[in-house]
GUSE-432151 format. One record per residue (C-alpha): residue number from 1; z, y, x. Coordinates in nm, 4 decimals. Each point is the difference from the previous one (the first is absolute). Last residue first. Layout:
N
PT     k          z          y          x
PT   NUM          Z          Y          X
...
END
This chain:
311
PT     k          z          y          x
PT   311    18.6542   -21.9403   -11.8908
PT   310    -0.1355     0.2323    -0.2480
PT   309    -0.2028     0.1516     0.2820
PT   308    -0.1564    -0.3404     0.0985
PT   307    -0.0695    -0.0614    -0.3916
PT   306    -0.1593     0.3269    -0.0021
PT   305    -0.2072    -0.0643     0.2875
PT   304    -0.1013    -0.3362    -0.1389
PT   303    -0.0782     0.1794    -0.3259
PT   302    -0.2104     0.2391     0.1811
PT   301    -0.2162    -0.2703     0.2264
PT   300    -0.0984    -0.1697    -0.3536
PT   299    -0.1156     0.3206    -0.1558
PT   298    -0.2113     0.0616     0.2770
PT   297     0.0596     0.3201     0.2687
PT   296    -0.2327     0.2502     0.0470
PT   295     0.2572     0.3225    -0.0407
PT   294     0.3425    -0.2240     0.0055
PT   293     0.1011     0.2359     0.3274
PT   292    -0.0890     0.3151    -0.1476
PT   291     0.1755    -0.0512    -0.3184
PT   290     0.3049    -0.1254     0.1982
PT   289     0.0317     0.3525     0.1352
PT   288    -0.0390     0.0045     0.3907
PT   287     0.3028    -0.0472     0.2329
PT   286    -0.0699    -0.3402     0.1195
PT   285    -0.0565     0.0210     0.3724
PT   284    -0.3439    -0.0436    -0.0166
PT   283    -0.0599     0.2380    -0.3332
PT   282     0.1810     0.2231     0.2371
PT   281    -0.2123    -0.0129     0.2743
PT   280    -0.3471     0.0075    -0.1836
PT   279     0.1160     0.3514    -0.1774
PT   278     0.1296     0.1414     0.3121
PT   277    -0.3586    -0.0848     0.1682
PT   276    -0.2035     0.1443    -0.3000
PT   275     0.2135     0.3294     0.0363
PT   274    -0.0601     0.0304     0.3844
PT   273    -0.3535    -0.0859    -0.0518
PT   272    -0.0216     0.2795    -0.2751
PT   271     0.1818     0.2213     0.2562
PT   270    -0.2129    -0.0724     0.2630
PT   269    -0.3268     0.0894    -0.2004
PT   268     0.1550     0.3110    -0.0840
PT   267     0.0682     0.0798     0.3621
PT   266    -0.3658    -0.1020     0.1133
PT   265    -0.1415     0.2504    -0.2653
PT   264    -0.3744    -0.0725     0.0887
PT   263    -0.1853     0.3300     0.0763
PT   262    -0.3180     0.0494    -0.2061
PT   261    -0.3345     0.0638     0.2081
PT   260    -0.2128    -0.2538    -0.1762
PT   259     0.0325    -0.2396     0.2643
PT   258     0.3792    -0.0081    -0.0043
PT   257     0.2035     0.2088     0.2480
PT   256     0.3101    -0.1578     0.1572
PT   255     0.3120     0.1895     0.0071
PT   254     0.0904     0.0722     0.4253
PT   253     0.0143     0.3474    -0.0191
PT   252     0.2544    -0.0012    -0.3004
PT   251     0.2368    -0.1203     0.2098
PT   250     0.3042     0.0099    -0.2777
PT   249     0.2594     0.2927    -0.0714
PT   248     0.3402    -0.0116     0.0418
PT   247     0.0118     0.1163     0.3760
PT   246    -0.2625     0.2555    -0.0518
PT   245    -0.3197    -0.0621     0.2340
PT   244    -0.1883    -0.1190    -0.2861
PT   243    -0.3639     0.1409     0.0770
PT   242     0.1116     0.3174    -0.1499
PT   241     0.3263     0.0493     0.1622
PT   240    -0.1676    -0.0486     0.3426
PT   239    -0.2799     0.2875    -0.0627
PT   238     0.2148     0.2329    -0.1287
PT   237     0.1462     0.1670     0.3136
PT   236    -0.2742     0.2389     0.0581
PT   235    -0.1730     0.1363    -0.3240
PT   234    -0.3835    -0.0633     0.0759
PT   233    -0.0128    -0.3130    -0.1651
PT   232     0.1160     0.1449    -0.3416
PT   231    -0.2529     0.2642     0.0258
PT   230    -0.2805    -0.2866     0.0451
PT   229     0.1299    -0.2071    -0.2751
PT   228     0.0119     0.3354    -0.2480
PT   227    -0.3583     0.0586     0.1062
PT   226    -0.1184    -0.3552    -0.0672
PT   225    -0.1224    -0.1415     0.3091
PT   224    -0.3632    -0.0273     0.1323
PT   223    -0.0468    -0.3135     0.2277
PT   222    -0.0080     0.0737     0.3264
PT   221    -0.3249     0.0202     0.2037
PT   220    -0.1705    -0.1922     0.2788
PT   219    -0.3237    -0.1245    -0.1344
PT   218     0.0910    -0.0310    -0.3737
PT   217     0.0226    -0.3971    -0.0234
PT   216     0.1727    -0.0270     0.3329
PT   215     0.2941     0.2779    -0.1359
PT   214    -0.0061    -0.1946    -0.3095
PT   213     0.0498    -0.3124     0.2068
PT   212     0.2518     0.1490     0.1724
PT   211     0.1895     0.0913    -0.3209
PT   210    -0.0333    -0.3270    -0.1444
PT   209     0.1484    -0.1879     0.2947
PT   208     0.3374     0.2204    -0.0170
PT   207     0.0666    -0.0814    -0.3557
PT   206     0.2473     0.2498    -0.1658
PT   205    -0.1998     0.0296    -0.2836
PT   204    -0.3196     0.1812     0.1473
PT   203     0.1588     0.3785    -0.1112
PT   202     0.3211    -0.1223     0.2018
PT   201    -0.2336    -0.0355     0.3125
PT   200    -0.1980     0.2879    -0.0652
PT   199     0.3315     0.2169    -0.0111
PT   198     0.1192    -0.1623     0.3273
PT   197    -0.3244     0.0716     0.1661
PT   196     0.0031     0.3654    -0.0920
PT   195     0.3789     0.0043     0.1080
PT   194    -0.1050    -0.1541     0.3110
PT   193    -0.2938     0.2353     0.0820
PT   192     0.2231     0.2901    -0.0902
PT   191     0.2593    -0.1165     0.2933
PT   190    -0.2165    -0.1429     0.2857
PT   189    -0.3137     0.2340    -0.0256
PT   188     0.1289     0.3019    -0.1510
PT   187     0.3267    -0.0375     0.2138
PT   186     0.2930     0.1221    -0.2258
PT   185     0.1598    -0.3526     0.0500
PT   184     0.2839    -0.0163    -0.2722
PT   183    -0.0632    -0.3487    -0.1539
PT   182    -0.1066    -0.1262     0.3085
PT   181     0.3102     0.1045     0.1694
PT   180     0.2090    -0.1074    -0.2820
PT   179    -0.1248    -0.3385     0.0617
PT   178     0.1013     0.0094     0.3834
PT   177     0.3273     0.1362    -0.1175
PT   176     0.0662    -0.2892    -0.2492
PT   175    -0.0702    -0.2627     0.2874
PT   174     0.2083     0.1894     0.2489
PT   173     0.3094    -0.0213    -0.2607
PT   172    -0.0156    -0.3416    -0.0977
PT   171    -0.1276    -0.2233    -0.2685
PT   170    -0.1326    -0.3775     0.1041
PT   169     0.0702    -0.1214    -0.3484
PT   168    -0.3189    -0.1674    -0.0626
PT   167    -0.1274     0.3042    -0.2416
PT   166     0.1172     0.2517     0.2956
PT   165    -0.2730    -0.2298     0.2344
PT   164    -0.2523     0.0493    -0.2645
PT   163     0.0242     0.3660    -0.0380
PT   162    -0.0370    -0.0160     0.4196
PT   161    -0.3126    -0.1720    -0.0335
PT   160    -0.1107     0.1979    -0.3131
PT   159     0.0673     0.3277     0.2011
PT   158    -0.2169    -0.1463     0.3136
PT   157    -0.2700    -0.1066    -0.2003
PT   156    -0.0107     0.3621    -0.1550
PT   155    -0.0085     0.1530     0.3249
PT   154    -0.3122    -0.2114     0.0488
PT   153    -0.1510     0.1380    -0.3134
PT   152     0.0869     0.3610     0.1002
PT   151    -0.1487    -0.0150     0.3189
PT   150    -0.3021    -0.1294    -0.1099
PT   149    -0.0610     0.2431    -0.3049
PT   148     0.1422     0.2959     0.2036
PT   147    -0.2429    -0.0703     0.3052
PT   146    -0.2911    -0.0172    -0.2503
PT   145    -0.2193    -0.3228     0.0696
PT   144    -0.2927     0.0168     0.1794
PT   143     0.1347    -0.2583     0.2884
PT   142     0.2054    -0.1780    -0.2621
PT   141    -0.2958    -0.1641    -0.1682
PT   140     0.1736    -0.2054    -0.1990
PT   139    -0.1417    -0.3500    -0.0172
PT   138     0.3031    -0.2373     0.0403
PT   137     0.0348     0.0252     0.3867
PT   136     0.0592     0.3932     0.0747
PT   135     0.2151     0.0421    -0.2914
PT   134     0.2079    -0.2695     0.0298
PT   133     0.0672     0.0644     0.3834
PT   132     0.1032     0.3254    -0.0955
PT   131     0.2555    -0.0725    -0.2368
PT   130     0.1179    -0.2593     0.2388
PT   129     0.0776     0.3010     0.2222
PT   128     0.2055     0.1375    -0.2492
PT   127     0.1902    -0.3485    -0.0377
PT   126     0.0212    -0.0304     0.3678
PT   125     0.1773     0.3459     0.0290
PT   124     0.2472    -0.1014    -0.3167
PT   123     0.0960    -0.3069     0.2263
PT   122     0.0546     0.1940     0.2935
PT   121     0.2187     0.2181    -0.1395
PT   120     0.2125    -0.3096    -0.1434
PT   119    -0.0166    -0.1320     0.3407
PT   118     0.1068     0.3054     0.1885
PT   117    -0.2881     0.1510     0.2277
PT   116     0.0292    -0.1221     0.3616
PT   115    -0.3535     0.0414     0.1057
PT   114    -0.2344     0.1830    -0.2291
PT   113    -0.2434    -0.2504    -0.1952
PT   112    -0.3932    -0.0058     0.0608
PT   111    -0.2047    -0.2313    -0.2086
PT   110    -0.2960    -0.1302     0.1288
PT   109    -0.3889    -0.0331     0.0261
PT   108    -0.0372    -0.0863    -0.3663
PT   107    -0.3588    -0.0845    -0.1314
PT   106    -0.2507     0.0710    -0.2297
PT   105    -0.3222    -0.1271     0.1069
PT   104    -0.0549    -0.2036    -0.2925
PT   103    -0.0180     0.2819    -0.2466
PT   102    -0.2623     0.1904     0.2073
PT   101     0.1194     0.3842    -0.0335
PT   100    -0.2464     0.2110    -0.1703
PT    99    -0.2295     0.2814     0.1295
PT    98    -0.2660    -0.1302    -0.1736
PT    97    -0.2871    -0.0621     0.2288
PT    96     0.2335    -0.0124     0.3102
PT    95     0.2004    -0.2626    -0.1437
PT    94     0.3653     0.0443     0.1608
PT    93     0.1858    -0.2287     0.1956
PT    92     0.3911    -0.0155    -0.0215
PT    91     0.2937     0.0431     0.2124
PT    90     0.3596     0.0410    -0.0694
PT    89     0.3241     0.1490     0.1467
PT    88     0.3411     0.0562    -0.1875
PT    87     0.2634     0.1769     0.0956
PT    86     0.3719     0.0117    -0.0015
PT    85     0.3072     0.2402     0.0662
PT    84    -0.2138     0.3027     0.0324
PT    83     0.1197     0.2980     0.1857
PT    82     0.1569     0.2959    -0.2425
PT    81    -0.1667     0.2888    -0.1081
PT    80    -0.1523    -0.0941    -0.3303
PT    79    -0.2246    -0.2710     0.2397
PT    78    -0.0008     0.0104     0.3733
PT    77    -0.1470    -0.2322     0.2319
PT    76     0.0595     0.0195     0.3554
PT    75     0.3628    -0.0401    -0.0278
PT    74    -0.0586    -0.3753    -0.0813
PT    73    -0.0940    -0.0409     0.3685
PT    72     0.3438     0.1606     0.1115
PT    71     0.1628    -0.1807    -0.2576
PT    70    -0.0577    -0.3186     0.1466
PT    69    -0.2926    -0.2351    -0.1866
PT    68     0.0375    -0.3853    -0.1494
PT    67    -0.3046    -0.1830    -0.0811
PT    66    -0.1044    -0.1879    -0.3160
PT    65    -0.2718    -0.2193    -0.0260
PT    64    -0.0602    -0.0823    -0.3816
PT    63     0.0530    -0.3954    -0.0373
PT    62     0.0965    -0.0408    -0.3716
PT    61    -0.2801     0.1911    -0.1849
PT    60     0.1221     0.1944    -0.3244
PT    59    -0.0603    -0.1581    -0.3348
PT    58     0.1000     0.2703    -0.2913
PT    57     0.1279    -0.1640    -0.3334
PT    56     0.3554     0.1228     0.0175
PT    55     0.1243    -0.2932     0.1204
PT    54    -0.2269     0.0643     0.2967
PT    53     0.1535     0.3475     0.0469
PT    52     0.3538    -0.1732     0.0944
PT    51    -0.1677    -0.2919     0.2110
PT    50    -0.1817     0.2868     0.2227
PT    49     0.3258     0.1680     0.0585
PT    48     0.1736    -0.2833     0.1095
PT    47    -0.2714    -0.1077     0.2182
PT    46     0.0138     0.3492     0.1292
PT    45     0.3583    -0.0454     0.0831
PT    44    -0.0903    -0.3336     0.1942
PT    43    -0.2840     0.1632     0.1863
PT    42     0.2662     0.3012     0.1057
PT    41     0.2420    -0.2448     0.1505
PT    40    -0.2765    -0.1765     0.2215
PT    39    -0.1250     0.3197     0.1148
PT    38     0.3328     0.1357     0.1617
PT    37     0.2273     0.2648    -0.0698
PT    36     0.1111     0.0286    -0.3694
PT    35     0.3458     0.1565     0.0369
PT    34     0.2902    -0.1293    -0.2211
PT    33     0.3598     0.2003     0.0888
PT    32    -0.1701     0.3106     0.1157
PT    31    -0.0713     0.1106    -0.3777
PT    30     0.3310    -0.0448    -0.1188
PT    29     0.1741     0.1377     0.3038
PT    28    -0.1805     0.3202    -0.0259
PT    27    -0.3187     0.0578     0.2313
PT    26    -0.0236     0.3130     0.2391
PT    25    -0.3276     0.2082     0.1348
PT    24    -0.0634     0.0271     0.3683
PT    23    -0.3230    -0.2522    -0.0126
PT    22     0.1442    -0.2692     0.1338
PT    21     0.2689    -0.0060    -0.2680
PT    20     0.3849     0.0720    -0.0031
PT    19     0.2386    -0.1933    -0.2294
PT    18     0.2583     0.1921    -0.1766
PT    17     0.3294    -0.1424    -0.1401
PT    16     0.2305     0.1978     0.2502
PT    15    -0.2341     0.1971     0.2593
PT    14     0.1599     0.3376    -0.1061
PT    13    -0.2522     0.2429    -0.2050
PT    12     0.1114    -0.1794    -0.3330
PT    11    -0.3132    -0.1404    -0.2069
PT    10    -0.2116     0.1102    -0.2913
PT     9    -0.1774    -0.2766    -0.1777
PT     8    -0.3542     0.0762     0.0528
PT     7    -0.1020    -0.3996    -0.1276
PT     6    -0.1948    -0.0418     0.3639
PT     5     0.0410     0.2581     0.2703
PT     4     0.3764     0.0083    -0.1028
PT     3     0.1198     0.3696    -0.0145
PT     2     0.1939     0.2260     0.2270
PT     1     0.2676     0.2628    -0.1034
END
């Protein structure tokens, strides 16, 4: 049996339902249906990812250069035993007196994306690369940051993007498979780094902007999470449910955090609003009790209303 190069779905040995790739691998029909093959399409997808994280309070540049690379060029860079799907190239100048980067010199040269990736997978890869862009441009010394911290944070960006699509109703088997791969990745850099970043994210009140600020203020260190929280994040397959992935759960990942650190219960506020709206609508339709309708009326108006009812 063969497996899809993108979602690892087992495929039959015959040619039915299988699309051959240029590198000798094969893809299933779902992954081969919407390939990203040109720069204009990749830029549009990156704009979609940037808008998503902008709503979470994380500013990203709009005009990031993107180039498409073939599988032969991507195979020269290997991570976790597989060729890279995306790569961010950055430049900066360093002060020889302090060996620190000059903030005004931080630039993103380009983002390389493997050609003909499925659109959903390309979006996840671009979300990961968006994390690298943010780290480089917003005061993080990414060149000296430990690899498991940087890659773990960027995997968290990709995971939150996928989770956001699930909350929006865009759920399919391939998306959950990508999330499971991140949850169960046994690599010391990408897997353990992601679970450490996830525990720190929950410890920061489900606020990605607060987490990134804490990492910057500590010089590239993740906030220390409670032992029980760290143990929870290390359990594969539990991350999605804890972020509100269950069908009946609310999207806790998007609940805002107030300045004093307390989470705002949007569901309770929504219930209160709905109750008030139902009360006002019932009053408008005449379904409220007479004593509620008569409240605030003068004696003359009440007598006139009683006369109208008597007629």
